[in-house]
N, C-alpha and C positions, 0 to 999 in steps of 0.2 A: 114652466114649459113641460108638456106631456111628451114622454119618450116611449115609443113602441119599438121594441128590438125583437127582430127575427132572428132566432138563434139555432144553430145547428152545425153539424160537421161539414167539412169540404164537400162540394159537389152533390149536395142533396136538394137543390132548388131554391135557395134563398134569393138569388138574383132574379130567377124566373119569376118567383112570387112577387118580389118588389116591383118588377116590371109590369106584371099584371095589375097590381094596385095603381101604378102610374097611368097605365092605359085607361083603366076605368074612370079615374079622376079626369084625365084629359078628354075623354069622350063626353063628360058631363059639361058640354060646351057653355051652357047658360050659367053655371056656377063656378067655372074654372078659369083662372088667368094664369098663364105661365109667366113668371117673372125672370127666370133663367134656366138654362138647361146646359150641362157640359158632360161629355163622356169622361170617364175616369178609369184609371188602372191601366195596366200594360195591355190587356187585349181589347180594351175599348168597349166591353160589353157592359161595364158597370157605368153608373152615372151619378150626378148630383143635380138636383133640380130644386127650385123654389117655386111653389105654387100658392096662389091665393084661391081658396076653395071655400065657399060658403062663409065668408068673412074671417077665415082662419088662414094664418100663413103656416105652410107646411114645407119643411125641408126634407127631401128623400135623399138619403145617401145609401146607395145600394151596396157599395164595396165596404166590407167589414172584414176582409181577409187580412192576415198578418204576413208582412214580408219575412218576418222571422218571429220566433216564439216570444209572446208577450210584448209585441210591438203594436202599440195602439195608435199608430199615427193616422191611419185611414179614419178611424173612428173619432179621434180627437179633432181632426179636420172638420168633419161633418158637424160635430158638437159645437165647435168654435163658430162656424158659420151660422148655425141656428141660433146660438147664444147672441151673437153680434147683431143680428136683425130682429131680435126679440120675437122669434118664431113661437107660434102656439104649440106646434107638434114637430117633433123630429121623429122620422121613420128611418131606422137604420138596421144593420145586420151585425152579427158577430159570429165569427168562425170558432166553434168550441173545440176544434182540433188543436188550434194554436193559441187561443186566447182564454184566459182565466176569467170566469164569470164574476168571481169575487173582486179581482182587480178592477174589472169594468165597472161593477157596482160602485166601489170606492171612487173611481175616476169621476163618475158623473154626479156624485152627491152635490147638492141635496135632493137632486131629481131622483125619483124611484121609477125605474123602467117597468113597463108592462112587457114581460117576455112572452113571446109567441114561439113555440118550439116547432121545428120541422124535423122530421125523421127521415132516415134513409129507408126508402121503399124498395121493393124487389123488382117491380115492373115499371114500365113507362106509364101505363094506365094508372097504377096506384099513386105514382108521383104527380101526374096530372090532376087527378081527383084531389090529392092533398093540397096541392097549390091553389086550386079553385076554392076549396073550403077556407084555406088560411086567408086568401084574398078577401072573401066575404067577411071574415072575422075582422081583419084589419080595417076594412071599409066601415063596418059597424062602430069600431072604436074611434075612427076619425070623426064619425058623425055625432058622437056624444058630446 
């Protein structure tokens, strides 16, 4: 399974970027079939979905925040779902404020994630531009 992990601090646009990727896939109507979709997390802005896109099974788990330091329960949940259905790709996030990348890397072995970093930008315009660029990069990775 290929794992693409969007990593960054809290509140830098990880969920917004993941949502943008989901919308782009969902708008590709002739190539996308939604198998499931559920909101996730306390504020219901996050989600988990399973899509079939261009013959690939993709699990998208937008919630990668921790309830407390080094709590990988959200990430573990997405990984277990992707693993149980033999997904081709897992797209997820990790909050680097609370979660240790090395522990994450050890957790998902033998899979090696492709980390896509998102940075804290100063303006709304900079954040929006970064989210668009990262969305395109992730879509290119999904299509490989």
